[in-house]
Every structure is written in C-alpha cells, then in structure tokens.
C-alpha positions as CSV (number, residue, x, y, z in Angstrom):
1,X,0.0,0.0,0.0
2,X,1.2,3.5,-0.9
3,X,-0.2,6.5,1.0
4,X,-3.4,4.5,1.9
5,X,-3.9,3.5,-1.7
6,X,-3.8,-0.1,-2.9
7,X,-1.4,-0.2,-5.8
8,X,-1.2,-2.8,-8.6
9,X,1.6,-2.9,-11.2
10,X,1.0,-4.4,-14.6
11,X,4.1,-5.9,-16.3
12,X,3.5,-6.5,-20.0
13,X,6.1,-9.0,-21.2
14,X,7.1,-10.6,-24.5
15,X,10.3,-12.7,-24.8
16,X,12.1,-11.1,-21.9
17,X,13.3,-14.3,-20.1
18,X,16.7,-12.7,-19.4
19,X,15.2,-9.6,-17.8
20,X,11.9,-10.4,-16.2
21,X,13.3,-11.8,-12.9
22,X,15.4,-8.7,-12.3
23,X,12.5,-6.4,-13.2
24,X,10.2,-8.1,-10.7
25,X,12.8,-8.1,-7.9
26,X,13.1,-4.3,-8.2
27,X,9.4,-3.5,-7.9
28,X,9.0,-1.8,-4.4
29,X,7.8,-4.2,-1.7
30,X,4.9,-1.8,-0.8
31,X,3.2,-2.6,-4.1
32,X,0.1,-4.7,-3.3
33,X,-0.4,-6.6,-6.5
34,X,1.9,-7.4,-9.4
35,X,0.6,-9.1,-12.6
36,X,2.9,-10.3,-15.3
37,X,1.1,-10.6,-18.6
38,X,3.0,-13.0,-20.9
39,X,1.9,-11.9,-24.3
40,X,2.5,-15.2,-26.2
41,X,6.2,-15.4,-25.5
42,X,8.1,-18.1,-27.3
43,X,10.9,-18.2,-24.7
44,X,10.8,-19.0,-21.0
45,X,9.4,-15.6,-19.8
46,X,6.5,-17.3,-18.0
47,X,8.7,-19.8,-16.3
48,X,11.1,-17.1,-15.0
49,X,8.2,-15.0,-13.8
50,X,6.6,-18.0,-12.0
51,X,9.7,-18.8,-10.0
52,X,10.6,-15.4,-8.8
53,X,9.4,-16.2,-5.2
54,X,8.0,-12.8,-4.6
55,X,4.6,-12.7,-2.8
56,X,1.6,-11.1,-4.6
57,X,2.9,-11.9,-8.1
58,X,0.3,-13.3,-10.5
59,X,0.8,-14.5,-14.1
60,X,-1.6,-14.1,-17.0
61,X,-0.8,-15.7,-20.3
62,X,-2.0,-15.0,-23.9
63,X,-1.8,-18.1,-26.0
64,X,-0.5,-16.0,-28.9
65,X,1.1,-12.6,-29.2
66,X,-1.7,-10.0,-29.3
67,X,0.3,-6.8,-28.8
68,X,1.5,-4.7,-25.9
69,X,-1.8,-2.8,-25.7
70,X,-3.7,-6.1,-25.4
71,X,-1.4,-7.2,-22.6
72,X,-1.9,-4.0,-20.7
73,X,-5.7,-4.3,-21.2
74,X,-5.6,-7.8,-19.6
75,X,-3.6,-6.5,-16.8
76,X,-5.9,-3.5,-16.2
77,X,-8.9,-5.8,-16.0
78,X,-7.1,-8.0,-13.5
79,X,-6.1,-5.1,-11.4
80,X,-9.6,-3.7,-11.2
81,X,-11.0,-7.1,-10.1
82,X,-8.3,-7.2,-7.4
83,X,-9.6,-3.9,-6.0
84,X,-6.6,-1.7,-6.9
85,X,-7.0,2.1,-6.3
86,X,-4.1,3.0,-8.6
87,X,-2.7,0.9,-11.5
88,X,0.8,1.4,-12.8
89,X,2.5,-0.1,-15.8
90,X,6.1,-1.2,-15.8
91,X,7.5,-3.0,-18.8
92,X,9.1,-6.4,-18.3
93,X,12.4,-5.5,-20.1
94,X,13.7,-3.5,-17.1
95,X,13.9,-0.2,-18.9
96,X,11.7,1.7,-16.3
97,X,13.4,2.8,-13.1
98,X,11.5,1.6,-10.0
99,X,12.7,4.7,-8.2
100,X,10.5,6.8,-10.5
101,X,7.3,4.9,-9.4
102,X,6.5,7.1,-6.4
103,X,6.7,10.3,-8.5
104,X,4.1,8.7,-10.9
105,X,1.8,7.8,-8.0
106,X,2.0,11.0,-6.0
107,X,-0.1,13.2,-8.3
108,X,-2.8,10.5,-8.4
109,X,-2.7,10.0,-4.6
110,X,-2.8,13.8,-4.1
111,X,-6.0,14.1,-6.2
112,X,-4.4,16.4,-8.8
113,X,-4.2,13.9,-11.6
114,X,-6.3,11.0,-13.0
115,X,-3.5,9.6,-15.1
116,X,0.2,10.2,-14.9
117,X,2.8,9.3,-17.6
118,X,6.5,9.4,-17.7
119,X,8.3,12.0,-19.8
120,X,11.8,11.0,-20.6
121,X,12.5,14.3,-22.3
122,X,12.8,16.0,-18.9
123,X,16.0,14.0,-18.6
124,X,18.8,15.9,-20.4
125,X,20.5,12.6,-21.1
126,X,17.7,11.4,-23.3
127,X,19.2,13.0,-26.4
128,X,22.3,10.7,-26.1
129,X,20.7,7.7,-24.5
130,X,17.6,7.2,-26.7
131,X,18.5,5.5,-30.0
132,X,18.2,7.9,-33.0
133,X,15.4,6.1,-34.7
134,X,13.3,6.0,-31.5
135,X,14.1,9.6,-30.8
136,X,12.9,10.9,-34.2
137,X,9.9,8.7,-34.1
138,X,9.0,9.7,-30.6
139,X,9.3,13.4,-31.4
140,X,7.1,13.1,-34.5
141,X,4.5,10.9,-32.7
142,X,4.4,13.3,-29.7
143,X,3.8,16.4,-32.0
144,X,1.2,14.6,-34.0
145,X,-0.6,13.5,-30.8
146,X,-0.6,17.0,-29.5
147,X,-2.2,18.2,-32.7
148,X,-5.0,15.6,-32.5
149,X,-5.4,15.7,-28.8
150,X,-5.1,19.5,-28.0
151,X,-6.1,19.0,-24.3
152,X,-2.9,17.1,-23.8
153,X,0.0,19.6,-23.2
154,X,2.7,17.0,-22.4
155,X,5.3,15.2,-24.5
156,X,6.8,11.7,-25.0
157,X,3.5,10.2,-26.0
158,X,5.0,6.8,-26.4
159,X,6.3,6.4,-22.9
160,X,4.6,3.4,-21.3
161,X,5.5,4.1,-17.7
162,X,2.2,5.3,-16.3
163,X,-0.2,5.2,-13.4
164,X,-4.0,5.6,-13.6
165,X,-6.7,6.2,-11.0
166,X,-9.3,3.3,-10.7
167,X,-12.2,5.5,-11.5
168,X,-10.6,7.0,-14.6
169,X,-9.8,3.6,-15.9
170,X,-13.4,2.5,-15.4
171,X,-14.6,5.6,-17.2
172,X,-12.6,5.2,-20.4
173,X,-12.6,1.4,-20.4
174,X,-9.9,-1.2,-20.7
175,X,-10.2,-2.3,-24.3
176,X,-7.2,-0.4,-25.6
177,X,-5.8,-0.5,-29.1
178,X,-3.9,-3.8,-29.1
179,X,-0.5,-2.8,-30.6
180,X,2.1,0.0,-30.2
181,X,-0.4,2.8,-30.7
182,X,-2.1,2.1,-27.4
183,X,-0.6,5.1,-25.5
184,X,-2.0,7.5,-28.1
185,X,-5.4,5.8,-28.0
186,X,-5.5,6.0,-24.2
187,X,-4.4,9.6,-24.1
188,X,-7.1,10.6,-26.6
189,X,-9.8,8.8,-24.5
190,X,-8.7,10.4,-21.3
191,X,-8.6,13.8,-22.8
192,X,-12.0,13.3,-24.5
193,X,-13.4,12.4,-21.1
194,X,-11.8,15.7,-19.7
195,X,-9.7,13.7,-17.2
196,X,-6.5,15.2,-15.8
197,X,-3.3,13.9,-17.4
198,X,0.0,14.8,-15.8
199,X,3.6,14.4,-17.2
200,X,6.2,13.2,-14.7
201,X,10.0,13.3,-15.3
202,X,11.4,9.7,-15.5
203,X,14.8,8.4,-16.4
204,X,15.6,7.4,-20.0
205,X,17.0,3.9,-19.7
206,X,18.4,2.0,-22.7
207,X,20.7,-1.0,-22.3
208,X,20.7,-2.6,-25.6
209,X,17.3,-4.2,-25.6
210,X,16.0,-4.6,-29.1
211,X,13.2,-2.3,-30.2
212,X,9.9,-3.7,-31.3
213,X,9.2,-0.6,-33.4
214,X,9.0,-1.2,-37.1
215,X,7.9,0.8,-40.1
216,X,4.4,-0.5,-39.6
217,X,4.4,1.3,-36.2
218,X,4.0,4.7,-37.9
219,X,0.9,3.4,-39.8
220,X,-0.6,2.0,-36.6
221,X,-0.1,5.2,-34.6
222,X,-1.4,7.2,-37.6
223,X,-4.5,5.1,-37.7
224,X,-5.0,5.5,-33.9
225,X,-4.8,9.3,-34.2
226,X,-7.1,9.4,-37.2
227,X,-9.7,7.4,-35.3
228,X,-9.3,9.8,-32.3
229,X,-9.9,12.7,-34.6
230,X,-13.0,11.1,-36.1
231,X,-14.3,10.5,-32.6
232,X,-14.1,14.2,-31.9
233,X,-16.0,15.2,-35.1
234,X,-18.5,12.4,-34.8
235,X,-19.1,12.0,-31.1
236,X,-22.5,10.3,-31.6
237,X,-20.8,7.3,-33.3
238,X,-18.1,7.2,-30.5
239,X,-20.7,7.0,-27.8
240,X,-22.5,4.1,-29.5
241,X,-19.3,2.1,-29.3
242,X,-19.3,-0.3,-26.3
243,X,-16.3,-0.4,-24.0
244,X,-15.5,-3.0,-21.5
245,X,-16.4,-1.4,-18.1
246,X,-16.1,-3.0,-14.7
247,X,-18.3,-2.2,-11.7
248,X,-16.9,-0.2,-8.9
C-alpha cells in the first residue's frame, strides 16, 4: 500500500526471459499486487516470472502474441478485479526505473491527476541515450498526438511508464488498441473524457534491448490518431461504441 492507496503494477512481457526476474525483484515491496502478462512469448518468460518467489505476483498468459496494448488491457482488468485504487504499468524489459514509481503515484494520490505518464524528455541525457530512430519517431508521434489531442499539453507520447486512478480507468474502459499505438489511444480517450493527465519526469534507460518498433508502427499510430480525430468530429458514433467497463 502506498499512502493509503492499494497499488497494482501491470508488467506486459514478451520474450524477456533474461530480464523479467530482475524487473520483478526491483518493484517496491509496498506494491500490493503485481501481474505479469506474458503476451504469447516463445521463450521462458512465463517460467522465469513464476519462480521469482515474490509474494503477490500473478501470471496471466496470452496463448498467442496480441500486442502490448492487449497485454496491458488484460492487466488492467485483472487489477480492477483485485480492487486496486491505482494501477501502474512497468515493462518487463527492465527499462523503467522503479525509483520513479512514487513520482508517478503522488499526483494521483494527491488528487491532482487522474493519469500520470513518464516523460523522458525531462532527462537531459535522453538525447544521447535514446537510439536515434526512437528519438525521431517519438518526437514526431508526440507532436502529432498534441495536434490531434489538444487538451494534452505534455510530450513523450509513447512512454509506457504510467499510473491511472481506478475511477478514470473504469470511465474510459480497458479495451485499448492492441498494438504499439495504445498510449495514443488512451491519451485521446482520457482527454476526450476531460480527465486530468500529468507528465512526470522519468529516467531514460536503454541498455541494448532490441526495439519492437517497425515501419508499420507509424501506420498504426497514424490510424489510432485518425480514429481519435474522427471520434471528436462524430461523437455520436463514438458514444455508441461499447467499451468493457467493470463495476466499482
């Protein structure tokens, strides 16, 4: 428990057998629930997560790879059923600093934010640590997201280190876009619902882990942003879409 709030951490994982154990060991002991969502890994990710020996760690498995957004959706639903007040996301590849987690939780616990997300561009070292292709892509995606989602005044749209208040998650639903464009989809939904989104400085960590970003990523993010734009111009159609909502 953190500041009288039950905290769950969702750990989306795909083929990270060499990293998942270290990632789980570094999650603070005051986190109430940890769920590893193995998104159809073809290695021993699930086995390594199962033998970590840490209490309050659960494992969900997708039989096939559905995408990081789908993995987080499954983890969000699990966390709500477990009664979490705040749900954070930390990737299984160990590239999110556990020391940054309290900074993400504090604005939510203070009642000043409904959703917090990491912003690696507050870290001056990001310009030399982030690989060039990711840096260019992130800047372009962030600028495009700000154009489509004018209520969002932050940056680093693709950062997946986040925390969300239970009630906000219930309001926008947990059926996120399944692939890499899920952060843009969620940002658009939160801002459309006039929820408070807050950027938090986090460390930029890159230690040679391969990127899952491909040329199709730009097409997917573009589609997500186009769909968000259409929702704003045709709100009636957006309201008729059913989202997976869970009871309080």
